[in-house]
N, C-alpha and C positions, 0 to 999 in steps of 0.2 A: 680399436680401429673400426670405423664405420664400414659396413659392407656396401658394395656397389649397389645402387638402386636402379631398377629397371623401369622402363616406361610401361604403364598399364593401360592408359586410355589415350585416344587420339587428341583429346583436349590437353593432356599433359605435354604433348609434343608441340602445342601452339596452334592447333586447329581452330579456325574462326568461322563465323557465318559467311564471310566473304569467300573463304576457301571452299566452303560447302557449295556455294552458288557456282563458283568457277569449275567445280569438279563434276557437276551434273552430267555433262556430255560423256564423261569417262565412266560414270556410274552406270549409265544406260548400256555401256558395252561390257558390263560385268567386271570392270577393273576396280582395284582397291587403292585408297590413298596411303602413302607412306612418306616418311621423311628420312633424308640421308643423314646418317649420324657418323659416318667415317668414310674416308677415301683410301683406296688401294690402287696399285698400278693399273690393273685391268678390270677392277671390280669395285664395289663399295658395300658398306653395311647400311641397312635401313631398318627403321622401326615402324610398326603398324599395330593396330589393335590385336593382331594374331601373334605378335612376338617380334623378335629381332632376327634378321636374315641377311645373308650375303646375296648380292644381286648384280646383274650386268644389263647393259642396254640391249634392246633387240636389234636385229640386223637392219630393219627398216628405220629405226631411230638413228642408228649409226650413219646410214646413207643420207638421211635427211638433214643431219647436223651440218651447218655451214662453217662452223668454227669451233675451237676448243671451248669457248664460252657457252656453247649450246649443249654441253654435256653436264650431267649433274655434279654439283658441288655440295659440300657439307652445309646443311641447313635448307637445301632445296626440298620442295614437295614434288612428288612424282606419282604417276599412275602405274600400278603394277598388275600383271596377270599372275595371280597367285596360284601356285601349284604345290600342295603340301609334300608331294613326292619328289620334287625337283631339288637338285643339288644347289642350284642358284635360282632365285626368282628373276623374272624378266621385267625390266623397266620399259614401258611402252610410250610414255610421254612425260614431259616436264611442264609443271604448272608455271605461270608467269611469276617472276620474282618481284616481291614488294620492295626490297632493298638488297644491296650487295656491298661487299668490300672487294675491290678489284685492283689489279695493277697490270701494267704491260708485261706480257710474258717475257721473262729474261732470255728465253731461247728463241724468240721470234718477234713477229709484229702483231700478235693477236692479244686479245684480252684474256687474262687469267683471273677467274673468279675464286677468291680465297674463301669466302663464306657468303651464304645467301639468306635472305629473309631474317636479317638481324635487326635488333632494336638498338643496341648500343655497341660501340667499339671501345674496349678498354685499351688505350694506347699506353703501353708499359715502357717507362724509361728509367734506367738505373741512375741513381745519384752518385755515380762514379765516373769513369771515363766514357760511359755510354751516353751521358747527358749531352745532347746536341739539339739546339733549337731549330736549326735548318732541317734536320731530319724530322723533328716533331711537326714542323709546318707541312711537310709532305704527307705524313700520316693524317693530319687534320683535313687536308685537301681531299685525300682519298676517301675518308669517311663522309665528307660533305658530298662528294661526287656520287656516292652510292645511296645517299638518302638516310643514313643512320646517324644517330646521336653519338658524339664523341665525349669520352671522359678520360682525362689524363691521369695516370697513376705513376707518381714519382716514387719508385721502389728503392729499397736499401737506404732508408732514412737514417739507419743506424751508422752508416758510413759517412754521413755528411753533417757538418756543423752550420751550414748555411741554407737549410731546407726552406725556412720561412722566406728568405731572400729569393730563392728560385721560384717559389710559388708566386710571389709578387711579380717576378720577371716574366713568367708565363702569362699572368693576368694582364700585364701591361701591353702585351702584344695585341690584345683586343680580339681574340678569337671567340670569346664567349663560351668556351668549353670549360667545364668544371675541372679543377686540378686538385688531386688528393695525394697526401704523403702516406706511404706505408713503410713500416719496419717489419719486414717479413720474417726476420730472424726471431724477433720477440713477439711477432703477431700483433703489432700495434697499428691502429688506424683502420682496422678492418670493419669496424662498426659503421663507418661512413659509406661503405659499399652497399649496405642493406637497402638503401633507397632505390638502387638500380637492379635489385635481384628479386623481382616479383615473380609470381607463378607463371610459368610458360614463357617468360621473357627470354629472348635469345641474346647472349652476349658473346662477342668474339674477342679474344686476346690477340693483340698485334704489337710487334716490337722487334728489336734486333736480338740476335743470339746473346744470351747471358744477361738479359735485362731482368729476368726473374719471372717470366710469365707462368711457367710450369710450377714454380714454387708457390706463387699466389693461388693458382688453381688447386694445388694439393692442400694448402692451408684451408681453403674454403670447403673443400670436400671432406677434410678430416682424414685423409688417407693418401698414400703415395700412388696416385693414379698415373702420374707421368714421371718419367725419370728425369733427374736433375744432375747438374755437375757444376763444379766451381769454375770461375773465369780465370784466365791467365793473369797473374799479378802484374806482369810487365806492361800490358796494354788494356787490361780489363775486357778482353774479347772473350766471348763465350763460344762453346761448341754447340752444334745442332743436336741437342739431346732429344727434342721432339722431332720425329721423322715424318709424321703425317698429321692431318687435321682430323680431330675427333670431337664429338659432342658428349658432354656428361650432364646428368641431371643432379642438381644440388639438393641434398637432403634438407628437409624443413621448408625452404622457400619454394622449391620446385622450379627454380630458374634453370635455363639451359646454357651451359658454358662450353664454348668451342675453343680449344687450344690449337695453336698453329706453330709450325717451325719458325725459327728466327729468320728474318729477312735482312740480308746484308745490303740489298738495294731495293728501292721502291720507285720505279719509274711510273708516273701517274698514267692512269687511263681516265682522263677527265678533259672537259672542255675549258675554254678560256673564261667563260662566264662563271663556271664553278670555282676556278682559281680566284676570280675577283670576289666571289661571295665568301670564300674562306678568309682572304686577306681583307676583312671588312674595314680595318682602319685606313688602308691605302685607298680602298674604294670610296670611303667617305671623303678623304682629302681630294681625290680626283674629281668628285662632284663639285668641288669649290673652284676648280680651274676655270679660266675664262672660256676656253674652247672645249666643247664636248669630246672632240677627238684628240685631245692633248696627249702627246707622246711622252711628256715630262722630260724632254731633252733640252729644247732651246726656245719653246714658246713663251711669250710674255704672260705675266700673271699666273704662273703655274704654282698652285698650292702645294703640290708634292715637293717640288724643288725648294720652295720656301721652308717647308717643314724639315727637309734634309739639312738645309743651311743653318736652321736654328737649333737643330738637335732634337726636335720634337719627334722626328721619324728616324729610327735606327737605320743606318745605311746598309748593314749586313742583312737586316730584315727585308729591306727594299730590293737589294740585289738578288736575294733568294726568290722573292716574288717574281722578278723579271726572268730568272732562270726557269722557274716552274711554269710560268705563263708561256715562255718560249717553247718549252717542251709540248705544252698543250696545243699550241699553234701548229707545230710540226706534225703532231699526231692527227690533228684535224685535216691537214693537207694530205697526209698519207691515206687517210680513210676516204677522202674525196676522190683521190686518184684510183684507189682500189675499187670504189663503187663504180666509177666510170668504166674501168676495165671489165668489171663484172657485167655491166649493162651491155658493153660492146660485144663481149663474148656471147651473151644471151641473144643479142640481135643477130649475130652471125649464125647461131644455131637455128633461129627461127627462119632466117633467110634461106639457109641450106635446106631446111625441111620443106619450105614452100617450093623451092626449085625442084626438089625430088618429087613432090606431089605433082607439079606441073609436068615434069618429065614423064612420070608414070601415066598421066592422063593422055599425053600426046602419043605415047607408045601404044596405048590401048586402042587408038583410033585405026591403027594399021591391021 
């Protein structure tokens, strides 16, 4: 069994000249760069050239954060005030994210950042009852929204006799994402992953419970880094065996792998344009409609309706596009209202401050 490998240099963590430039103002304050490698309820683990440590955000950081998305997530780069005698290191600032994988917070109206500064999202789908094209489309849209490349891993190929058909089915949807089949039981198909596992490249595993994310990660690492469990035979549903997000370094290639708990729901944190970019086949058809603002409902010369009628465009695929785009539209409206209320509250505070100043000046004249 291969022993866990630790991070030794900041370059192994994915440090780049661009990050070096962005960090200069923090370096002048005596702060050190570090990368978040695991999340806990009220703290996180981070790695830096001095080692791996538990850390928490400073009080000023907590006060300045305007939303949950403003707090560190696995993969984030942060600036820390390092104290070798401290029980926990202190995170003073969060560096700008290059990419992210996000969703709408299941418990509220905020953005939940699942992983940050990632190069590739491995979308894992089991070739059992977990296989669901509509869910796959959501994951692809989420990857596109965050700016990362998506690779689809069709896991449990040992359980399916139509793997080749399903690979072609996914390819026919026109997303442009590479799809690979894996037999994780017999560890077949893993050689195709090598092209995505370069040194210091960050990959996040995403998918539903029981799809086999942790099994794939364990096979790559050559050890049981994450606990796994069997799915229920009745409905092929899995249990949440991964309870937190954590980064691992892959021996040999030096790739950085982030495992995540299974997601039973994925409500997008994305705009309408992102949805259109993800569903590129529908976007291409819409470009052939007579009217630029065609709603594809009753306008004449609608290329989308013609494709639906001829069978060229799958109706379930189109209806899922409409559903996801509708969610993006509602999210945009909610964010617009929230921004207006925020500005209004800010204007009221400024107005009150000005009145207080004026009142104070008038009182000083007597």
